[in-house]
C-alpha positions as CSV (number, residue, x, y, z in Angstrom):
1,A,30.7,-9.8,-35.3
2,R,29.5,-12.8,-34.6
3,C,28.2,-15.5,-36.6
4,E,24.3,-14.7,-36.2
5,E,25.3,-11.2,-36.9
6,Y,27.1,-12.2,-40.5
7,A,24.5,-14.7,-41.0
8,E,21.5,-11.5,-41.0
9,V,23.3,-9.8,-42.8
10,A,23.7,-11.6,-45.4
11,T,20.0,-12.8,-45.7
12,L,19.1,-9.6,-45.4
13,V,20.7,-9.0,-48.6
14,M,19.9,-11.3,-50.6
15,R,16.3,-11.7,-49.9
16,S,16.2,-7.8,-51.0
17,K,17.3,-9.7,-54.4
18,G,14.7,-11.9,-54.2
19,I,16.9,-15.5,-53.0
20,P,15.0,-16.7,-50.5
21,V,18.1,-17.7,-48.1
22,S,17.2,-18.7,-44.6
23,I,19.3,-18.6,-41.1
24,D,20.6,-22.5,-39.5
25,F,21.9,-22.9,-35.9
26,T,22.8,-25.2,-34.0
27,P,22.6,-23.5,-30.0
28,Q,26.0,-25.6,-28.6
29,W,28.9,-27.4,-30.3
30,P,29.3,-30.9,-28.5
31,D,33.3,-30.0,-27.8
32,R,33.9,-26.6,-27.4
33,L,32.2,-23.2,-26.3
34,Y,29.6,-21.1,-28.1
35,G,27.0,-22.2,-31.2
36,H,26.9,-21.5,-35.0
37,S,25.0,-19.4,-37.2
38,W,25.0,-19.9,-41.0
39,C,22.5,-19.1,-44.2
40,V,20.9,-21.8,-46.0
41,F,18.7,-21.9,-49.7
42,P,16.4,-24.4,-51.4
43,T,18.1,-25.8,-54.4
44,L,16.7,-26.7,-58.3
45,R,16.6,-29.8,-57.1
46,G,14.7,-29.6,-53.8
47,K,17.3,-30.2,-51.7
48,T,18.6,-27.0,-49.5
49,S,22.5,-25.6,-50.0
50,M,24.2,-23.8,-47.4
51,F,27.1,-21.3,-47.0
52,N,29.4,-19.8,-44.9
53,P,28.1,-16.0,-45.2
54,F,31.0,-13.8,-45.8
55,A,33.5,-17.3,-46.0
56,T,32.4,-19.6,-48.1
57,N,30.2,-20.0,-51.6
58,P,27.7,-22.4,-51.9
59,D,27.7,-26.3,-51.4
60,Y,31.4,-25.8,-50.3
61,P,32.3,-28.1,-47.4
62,H,30.6,-26.5,-44.5
63,Y,32.2,-27.4,-41.1
64,S,32.4,-31.4,-42.4
65,H,34.6,-32.3,-39.5
66,A,32.7,-30.6,-37.2
67,E,29.4,-33.5,-35.5
68,F,26.5,-31.9,-34.4
69,A,23.9,-32.5,-31.5
70,K,20.9,-30.8,-33.2
71,V,20.2,-27.9,-36.1
72,F,17.1,-25.6,-36.3
73,R,16.2,-23.5,-39.1
74,R,14.8,-20.0,-38.1
75,T,10.8,-19.6,-39.3
76,Y,7.8,-17.4,-39.7
77,G,5.8,-19.3,-37.4
78,Y,6.4,-20.5,-34.0
79,N,7.3,-23.7,-32.7
80,G,3.8,-25.3,-31.1
81,E,6.0,-27.9,-29.0
82,Y,8.0,-25.3,-27.2
83,M,5.3,-22.9,-26.9
84,D,3.6,-26.0,-25.1
85,L,7.6,-26.2,-22.9
86,L,6.7,-22.7,-22.0
87,A,3.4,-23.5,-20.5
88,R,3.8,-26.5,-18.8
89,N,6.5,-25.0,-16.8
90,R,4.9,-20.8,-17.4
91,G,8.2,-19.9,-18.7
92,N,10.2,-21.4,-16.2
93,I,12.6,-23.2,-18.1
94,P,16.2,-22.9,-19.0
95,P,17.0,-20.3,-21.3
96,I,17.7,-22.6,-24.6
97,F,16.0,-20.4,-27.5
98,S,16.5,-16.1,-27.5
99,D,12.5,-17.2,-29.4
100,P,10.0,-19.7,-30.4
101,F,10.4,-19.4,-34.3
102,F,12.2,-22.5,-35.1
103,R,12.3,-25.6,-36.2
104,D,14.2,-28.4,-35.7
105,V,16.0,-29.9,-39.4
106,S,18.7,-32.4,-37.5
107,E,17.5,-34.8,-39.8
108,E,18.5,-32.8,-42.8
109,Y,22.1,-33.1,-41.8
110,M,23.1,-35.9,-40.3
111,E,21.6,-39.6,-39.2
112,T,20.0,-39.2,-35.8
113,V,18.7,-41.5,-33.4
114,N,15.7,-41.0,-30.9
115,L,16.7,-41.7,-27.1
116,S,15.7,-42.7,-24.3
117,I,17.8,-42.4,-21.5
118,R,17.5,-44.4,-17.9
119,L,17.8,-41.3,-14.9
120,M,19.5,-41.6,-11.6
121,K,17.2,-43.3,-9.1
122,G,16.0,-40.6,-6.4
123,K,16.6,-37.5,-8.7
124,R,13.4,-35.5,-8.5
125,T,12.4,-32.7,-11.4
126,D,9.9,-29.5,-10.7
127,S,8.3,-31.2,-14.4
128,R,8.1,-33.9,-16.4
129,D,10.2,-32.2,-18.5
130,V,13.7,-32.5,-19.0
131,Y,16.9,-31.5,-21.1
132,I,19.6,-32.7,-22.8
133,A,22.9,-30.9,-23.1
134,V,26.9,-31.4,-24.2
135,F,29.9,-30.2,-23.0
136,D,31.5,-27.2,-24.1
137,N,34.8,-27.9,-21.8
138,S,33.5,-26.5,-18.8
139,D,30.1,-26.6,-18.5
140,W,26.6,-28.8,-19.5
141,K,25.0,-26.6,-21.8
142,P,21.0,-27.9,-22.6
143,V,20.5,-28.0,-26.8
144,F,16.9,-29.5,-26.6
145,W,13.8,-30.8,-24.6
146,G,12.4,-34.0,-23.6
147,R,10.0,-36.0,-21.3
148,R,10.6,-37.9,-18.5
149,H,8.3,-41.2,-17.9
150,G,9.0,-42.8,-14.8
151,N,12.9,-43.4,-14.2
152,T,13.5,-43.0,-17.9
153,A,13.5,-39.8,-20.6
154,T,13.4,-39.5,-23.8
155,F,15.2,-37.2,-26.5
156,R,14.0,-37.7,-30.7
157,S,16.8,-37.1,-33.5
158,M,19.9,-36.5,-31.5
159,G,23.8,-36.5,-32.9
160,K,26.1,-39.4,-32.7
161,N,29.4,-39.9,-31.4
162,I,28.8,-37.2,-28.5
163,T,28.6,-37.4,-25.0
164,Y,25.5,-36.2,-22.9
165,I,23.8,-35.9,-20.2
166,V,20.3,-35.3,-19.1
167,L,19.6,-32.1,-16.8
168,G,16.1,-30.9,-15.1
169,Y,14.8,-27.5,-14.4
170,I,14.9,-27.7,-10.0
171,K,14.2,-24.3,-8.7
172,G,15.3,-22.1,-11.5
173,H,18.9,-24.7,-11.1
174,L,20.1,-27.3,-13.9
175,E,21.4,-30.0,-12.2
176,A,21.6,-33.6,-13.4
177,V,19.5,-36.2,-13.1
178,S,21.8,-39.3,-15.4
179,L,24.9,-40.3,-15.3
180,P,26.7,-38.7,-18.5
181,F,26.1,-41.2,-21.3
182,M,27.7,-41.8,-24.8
183,V,26.0,-42.2,-28.3
184,D,28.5,-44.4,-30.3
185,F,27.8,-44.5,-34.4
186,S,25.6,-47.3,-34.0
187,G,23.5,-45.0,-32.1
188,A,24.0,-47.7,-29.0
189,V,24.1,-45.3,-25.6
190,H,27.0,-46.6,-22.9
191,Y,27.0,-44.9,-19.8
192,I,29.7,-43.0,-17.8
193,K,30.4,-43.9,-14.1
194,A,33.3,-42.3,-12.9
195,D,35.5,-44.2,-10.4
196,P,36.8,-42.5,-7.5
197,D,39.0,-45.1,-6.4
198,R,40.9,-44.6,-9.8
199,T,41.3,-40.8,-11.1
């Protein structure tokens, strides 16, 4: 089964026993294929304890070596900002999420940074909404959305030590509107420009 299915089964079993388990997920790993889902529950000390369903016990190190671009939690209530994004674009957005029932919990997992990214000149988008993407070793996959303000785009609470790119959704297709860039451990942005003379 997929990790989403493992998490859903474990959540149903534990909720039936009165344990308030939720599902957290990252839509895409920043350095390989696919995303990941796992289970979480609140502890008596007010923190969140995580576990990989049918694999690890609570508080066992869960992908401690992995880096996340974004982490979300499934919710009963819909995400108002995501619904606004859908409404502004009349549903014409890339399929980042399968439903609007989630909230951003990235800051519970890592130190994050708010990004202001320089866009390439002459690149137009169908709307002011743009998308930040990571590379899965094959394609650029969007993991969150932001807003374009002139020649810059802003994104909040992003993971560090990851390479990203900004994409625009233009006539149903994702197109790069920035150079690729690396966000280092300090949160500084380093743009990457290919040199065709030194391949």
